[in-house]
PyMOL Python script that loads the backbone (N, CA, C, O; Angstrom):
from pymol import cmd

cmd.read_pdbstr("""\
ATOM      1  N   UNK A   1     105.371  35.479  23.486  1.00  0.00           N
ATOM      2  CA  UNK A   1     104.473  34.951  24.588  1.00  0.00           C
ATOM      3  C   UNK A   1     103.084  35.132  24.254  1.00  0.00           C
ATOM      4  O   UNK A   1     102.771  35.749  23.236  1.00  0.00           O
ATOM      5  N   UNK A   2     102.206  34.628  25.052  1.00  0.00           N
ATOM      6  CA  UNK A   2     100.781  34.621  24.832  1.00  0.00           C
ATOM      7  C   UNK A   2     100.108  35.881  25.371  1.00  0.00           C
ATOM      8  O   UNK A   2     100.488  36.472  26.381  1.00  0.00           O
ATOM      9  N   UNK A   3      99.033  36.253  24.577  1.00  0.00           N
ATOM     10  CA  UNK A   3      98.203  37.379  25.039  1.00  0.00           C
ATOM     11  C   UNK A   3      96.772  36.913  25.124  1.00  0.00           C
ATOM     12  O   UNK A   3      96.302  36.234  24.211  1.00  0.00           O
ATOM     13  N   UNK A   4      96.082  37.237  26.148  1.00  0.00           N
ATOM     14  CA  UNK A   4      94.701  36.793  26.273  1.00  0.00           C
ATOM     15  C   UNK A   4      93.783  38.070  26.467  1.00  0.00           C
ATOM     16  O   UNK A   4      94.109  38.949  27.265  1.00  0.00           O
ATOM     17  N   UNK A   5      92.639  38.142  25.722  1.00  0.00           N
ATOM     18  CA  UNK A   5      91.604  39.114  26.081  1.00  0.00           C
ATOM     19  C   UNK A   5      90.511  38.409  26.707  1.00  0.00           C
ATOM     20  O   UNK A   5      90.080  37.371  26.206  1.00  0.00           O
ATOM     21  N   UNK A   6      90.023  38.909  27.788  1.00  0.00           N
ATOM     22  CA  UNK A   6      89.078  38.193  28.565  1.00  0.00           C
ATOM     23  C   UNK A   6      87.903  39.051  28.845  1.00  0.00           C
ATOM     24  O   UNK A   6      88.068  40.257  29.032  1.00  0.00           O
ATOM     25  N   UNK A   7      86.709  38.502  28.887  1.00  0.00           N
ATOM     26  CA  UNK A   7      85.458  39.190  29.358  1.00  0.00           C
ATOM     27  C   UNK A   7      85.016  38.365  30.429  1.00  0.00           C
ATOM     28  O   UNK A   7      84.687  37.196  30.223  1.00  0.00           O
ATOM     29  N   UNK A   8      84.979  38.960  31.720  1.00  0.00           N
ATOM     30  CA  UNK A   8      84.547  38.264  32.859  1.00  0.00           C
ATOM     31  C   UNK A   8      83.219  38.745  33.354  1.00  0.00           C
ATOM     32  O   UNK A   8      83.081  39.952  33.552  1.00  0.00           O
ATOM     33  N   UNK A   9      82.237  37.924  33.571  1.00  0.00           N
ATOM     34  CA  UNK A   9      80.878  38.342  33.912  1.00  0.00           C
ATOM     35  C   UNK A   9      80.567  37.753  35.391  1.00  0.00           C
ATOM     36  O   UNK A   9      81.023  36.662  35.735  1.00  0.00           O
ATOM     37  N   UNK A  10      79.833  38.475  36.163  1.00  0.00           N
ATOM     38  CA  UNK A  10      79.320  38.024  37.459  1.00  0.00           C
ATOM     39  C   UNK A  10      77.835  37.673  37.232  1.00  0.00           C
ATOM     40  O   UNK A  10      77.256  37.881  36.166  1.00  0.00           O
ATOM     41  N   UNK A  11      77.259  37.112  38.346  1.00  0.00           N
ATOM     42  CA  UNK A  11      75.897  36.673  38.229  1.00  0.00           C
ATOM     43  C   UNK A  11      74.919  37.723  37.982  1.00  0.00           C
ATOM     44  O   UNK A  11      73.873  37.431  37.402  1.00  0.00           O
ATOM     45  N   UNK A  12      75.166  38.992  38.386  1.00  0.00           N
ATOM     46  CA  UNK A  12      74.364  40.105  38.281  1.00  0.00           C
ATOM     47  C   UNK A  12      74.322  40.591  36.865  1.00  0.00           C
ATOM     48  O   UNK A  12      73.445  41.390  36.536  1.00  0.00           O
ATOM     49  N   UNK A  13      75.208  40.165  36.009  1.00  0.00           N
ATOM     50  CA  UNK A  13      75.328  40.559  34.545  1.00  0.00           C
ATOM     51  C   UNK A  13      76.376  41.665  34.297  1.00  0.00           C
ATOM     52  O   UNK A  13      76.501  42.167  33.180  1.00  0.00           O
ATOM     53  N   UNK A  14      77.091  42.021  35.302  1.00  0.00           N
ATOM     54  CA  UNK A  14      78.143  43.063  35.174  1.00  0.00           C
ATOM     55  C   UNK A  14      79.328  42.348  34.522  1.00  0.00           C
ATOM     56  O   UNK A  14      79.725  41.267  34.956  1.00  0.00           O
ATOM     57  N   UNK A  15      79.935  43.013  33.388  1.00  0.00           N
ATOM     58  CA  UNK A  15      81.004  42.426  32.742  1.00  0.00           C
ATOM     59  C   UNK A  15      82.285  43.392  32.763  1.00  0.00           C
ATOM     60  O   UNK A  15      82.149  44.613  32.681  1.00  0.00           O
ATOM     61  N   UNK A  16      83.462  42.810  32.871  1.00  0.00           N
ATOM     62  CA  UNK A  16      84.717  43.525  32.880  1.00  0.00           C
ATOM     63  C   UNK A  16      85.602  42.909  31.838  1.00  0.00           C
ATOM     64  O   UNK A  16      85.697  41.684  31.758  1.00  0.00           O
ATOM     65  N   UNK A  17      86.262  43.726  31.028  1.00  0.00           N
ATOM     66  CA  UNK A  17      87.109  43.260  29.935  1.00  0.00           C
ATOM     67  C   UNK A  17      88.578  43.527  30.469  1.00  0.00           C
ATOM     68  O   UNK A  17      88.889  44.559  31.063  1.00  0.00           O
ATOM     69  N   UNK A  18      89.407  42.531  30.206  1.00  0.00           N
ATOM     70  CA  UNK A  18      90.808  42.584  30.718  1.00  0.00           C
ATOM     71  C   UNK A  18      91.655  42.019  29.608  1.00  0.00           C
ATOM     72  O   UNK A  18      91.230  41.103  28.904  1.00  0.00           O
ATOM     73  N   UNK A  19      92.902  42.577  29.432  1.00  0.00           N
ATOM     74  CA  UNK A  19      93.891  41.834  28.594  1.00  0.00           C
ATOM     75  C   UNK A  19      95.084  41.534  29.377  1.00  0.00           C
ATOM     76  O   UNK A  19      95.675  42.391  30.033  1.00  0.00           O
ATOM     77  N   UNK A  20      95.448  40.254  29.300  1.00  0.00           N
ATOM     78  CA  UNK A  20      96.691  39.786  29.989  1.00  0.00           C
ATOM     79  C   UNK A  20      97.834  39.572  28.952  1.00  0.00           C
ATOM     80  O   UNK A  20      97.620  38.964  27.903  1.00  0.00           O
ATOM     81  N   UNK A  21      98.962  40.046  29.247  1.00  0.00           N
ATOM     82  CA  UNK A  21     100.082  39.995  28.314  1.00  0.00           C
ATOM     83  C   UNK A  21     101.300  39.209  28.933  1.00  0.00           C
ATOM     84  O   UNK A  21     101.436  39.269  30.155  1.00  0.00           O
ATOM     85  N   UNK A  22     102.104  38.554  28.263  1.00  0.00           N
ATOM     86  CA  UNK A  22     103.355  37.985  28.623  1.00  0.00           C
ATOM     87  C   UNK A  22     103.209  37.086  29.949  1.00  0.00           C
ATOM     88  O   UNK A  22     102.506  36.076  29.961  1.00  0.00           O
ATOM     89  N   UNK A  23     103.868  37.499  30.961  1.00  0.00           N
ATOM     90  CA  UNK A  23     103.926  36.641  32.168  1.00  0.00           C
ATOM     91  C   UNK A  23     102.753  36.541  32.907  1.00  0.00           C
ATOM     92  O   UNK A  23     102.628  35.580  33.666  1.00  0.00           O
ATOM     93  N   UNK A  24     101.730  37.507  32.798  1.00  0.00           N
ATOM     94  CA  UNK A  24     100.489  37.614  33.372  1.00  0.00           C
ATOM     95  C   UNK A  24      99.716  36.426  32.865  1.00  0.00           C
ATOM     96  O   UNK A  24      99.104  35.656  33.605  1.00  0.00           O
ATOM     97  N   UNK A  25      99.784  36.326  31.534  1.00  0.00           N
ATOM     98  CA  UNK A  25      99.011  35.396  30.689  1.00  0.00           C
ATOM     99  C   UNK A  25      99.395  33.903  30.998  1.00  0.00           C
ATOM    100  O   UNK A  25      98.576  32.998  30.836  1.00  0.00           O
ATOM    101  N   UNK A  26     100.673  33.683  31.450  1.00  0.00           N
ATOM    102  CA  UNK A  26     101.079  32.292  31.696  1.00  0.00           C
ATOM    103  C   UNK A  26     100.303  31.582  32.655  1.00  0.00           C
ATOM    104  O   UNK A  26     100.283  30.352  32.603  1.00  0.00           O
ATOM    105  N   UNK A  27      99.582  32.278  33.635  1.00  0.00           N
ATOM    106  CA  UNK A  27      98.827  31.566  34.612  1.00  0.00           C
ATOM    107  C   UNK A  27      97.615  30.911  33.999  1.00  0.00           C
ATOM    108  O   UNK A  27      97.042  29.990  34.581  1.00  0.00           O
ATOM    109  N   UNK A  28      97.224  31.367  32.852  1.00  0.00           N
ATOM    110  CA  UNK A  28      96.052  30.742  32.066  1.00  0.00           C
ATOM    111  C   UNK A  28      96.388  29.549  31.185  1.00  0.00           C
ATOM    112  O   UNK A  28      95.530  28.757  30.796  1.00  0.00           O
ATOM    113  N   UNK A  29      97.708  29.461  30.886  1.00  0.00           N
ATOM    114  CA  UNK A  29      98.112  28.331  29.993  1.00  0.00           C
ATOM    115  C   UNK A  29      97.797  26.942  30.625  1.00  0.00           C
ATOM    116  O   UNK A  29      98.193  26.642  31.751  1.00  0.00           O
ATOM    117  N   UNK A  30      97.134  26.197  29.915  1.00  0.00           N
ATOM    118  CA  UNK A  30      96.855  24.771  30.367  1.00  0.00           C
ATOM    119  C   UNK A  30      95.352  24.716  30.920  1.00  0.00           C
ATOM    120  O   UNK A  30      94.812  23.634  31.149  1.00  0.00           O
ATOM    121  N   UNK A  31      94.768  25.829  31.102  1.00  0.00           N
ATOM    122  CA  UNK A  31      93.369  25.704  31.589  1.00  0.00           C
ATOM    123  C   UNK A  31      92.424  25.483  30.411  1.00  0.00           C
ATOM    124  O   UNK A  31      92.703  25.920  29.294  1.00  0.00           O
ATOM    125  N   UNK A  32      91.245  24.766  30.680  1.00  0.00           N
ATOM    126  CA  UNK A  32      90.383  24.615  29.634  1.00  0.00           C
ATOM    127  C   UNK A  32      89.026  25.451  29.876  1.00  0.00           C
ATOM    128  O   UNK A  32      88.750  25.914  30.982  1.00  0.00           O
ATOM    129  N   UNK A  33      88.244  25.594  28.797  1.00  0.00           N
ATOM    130  CA  UNK A  33      86.974  26.424  28.909  1.00  0.00           C
ATOM    131  C   UNK A  33      86.128  25.803  29.955  1.00  0.00           C
ATOM    132  O   UNK A  33      85.951  24.585  29.961  1.00  0.00           O
ATOM    133  N   UNK A  34      85.579  26.614  30.872  1.00  0.00           N
ATOM    134  CA  UNK A  34      84.753  26.176  31.946  1.00  0.00           C
ATOM    135  C   UNK A  34      85.498  25.960  33.278  1.00  0.00           C
ATOM    136  O   UNK A  34      84.875  25.823  34.331  1.00  0.00           O
ATOM    137  N   UNK A  35      86.895  25.932  33.208  1.00  0.00           N
ATOM    138  CA  UNK A  35      87.692  25.760  34.516  1.00  0.00           C
ATOM    139  C   UNK A  35      87.473  27.134  35.339  1.00  0.00           C
ATOM    140  O   UNK A  35      87.329  28.217  34.772  1.00  0.00           O
ATOM    141  N   UNK A  36      87.465  26.987  36.556  1.00  0.00           N
ATOM    142  CA  UNK A  36      87.313  28.112  37.435  1.00  0.00           C
ATOM    143  C   UNK A  36      88.788  28.263  37.981  1.00  0.00           C
ATOM    144  O   UNK A  36      89.546  27.313  38.177  1.00  0.00           O
ATOM    145  N   UNK A  37      89.082  29.582  38.194  1.00  0.00           N
ATOM    146  CA  UNK A  37      90.373  29.985  38.777  1.00  0.00           C
ATOM    147  C   UNK A  37      90.223  31.173  39.598  1.00  0.00           C
ATOM    148  O   UNK A  37      89.159  31.791  39.643  1.00  0.00           O
ATOM    149  N   UNK A  38      91.336  31.535  40.297  1.00  0.00           N
ATOM    150  CA  UNK A  38      91.314  32.573  41.229  1.00  0.00           C
ATOM    151  C   UNK A  38      91.253  33.913  40.439  1.00  0.00           C
ATOM    152  O   UNK A  38      92.045  34.090  39.514  1.00  0.00           O
ATOM    153  N   UNK A  39      90.354  34.843  40.769  1.00  0.00           N
ATOM    154  CA  UNK A  39      90.198  36.143  40.046  1.00  0.00           C
ATOM    155  C   UNK A  39      91.416  37.122  40.307  1.00  0.00           C
ATOM    156  O   UNK A  39      91.584  38.108  39.589  1.00  0.00           O
ATOM    157  N   UNK A  40      92.178  36.842  41.259  1.00  0.00           N
ATOM    158  CA  UNK A  40      93.456  37.625  41.464  1.00  0.00           C
ATOM    159  C   UNK A  40      94.378  37.682  40.286  1.00  0.00           C
ATOM    160  O   UNK A  40      95.145  38.625  40.091  1.00  0.00           O
ATOM    161  N   UNK A  41      94.269  36.606  39.487  1.00  0.00           N
ATOM    162  CA  UNK A  41      95.109  36.488  38.282  1.00  0.00           C
ATOM    163  C   UNK A  41      94.909  37.669  37.369  1.00  0.00           C
ATOM    164  O   UNK A  41      95.861  38.174  36.775  1.00  0.00           O
ATOM    165  N   UNK A  42      93.634  38.126  37.253  1.00  0.00           N
ATOM    166  CA  UNK A  42      93.268  39.178  36.377  1.00  0.00           C
ATOM    167  C   UNK A  42      93.085  40.513  37.132  1.00  0.00           C
ATOM    168  O   UNK A  42      92.583  41.452  36.513  1.00  0.00           O
ATOM    169  N   UNK A  43      93.444  40.666  38.389  1.00  0.00           N
ATOM    170  CA  UNK A  43      93.340  41.829  39.088  1.00  0.00           C
ATOM    171  C   UNK A  43      91.961  42.173  39.684  1.00  0.00           C
ATOM    172  O   UNK A  43      91.715  43.352  39.939  1.00  0.00           O
ATOM    173  N   UNK A  44      91.055  41.220  39.918  1.00  0.00           N
ATOM    174  CA  UNK A  44      89.743  41.393  40.438  1.00  0.00           C
ATOM    175  C   UNK A  44      89.728  40.960  41.933  1.00  0.00           C
ATOM    176  O   UNK A  44      88.686  41.028  42.585  1.00  0.00           O
TER     177      UNK A  44
END
""", "prot")
cmd.dss("prot")
cmd.show_as("cartoon", "prot")
cmd.util.cbc("prot")
cmd.orient("prot")
């Protein structure tokens, strides 16, 4: 399965790093760079 390492930043400059594995990562498959998605996917 796919594994993704993400760094998510907000407007204020705060960054959070998350790693999604297996079934959690499937929600990101098919998305392109620049696409917006629900932050609940990564637990934010």
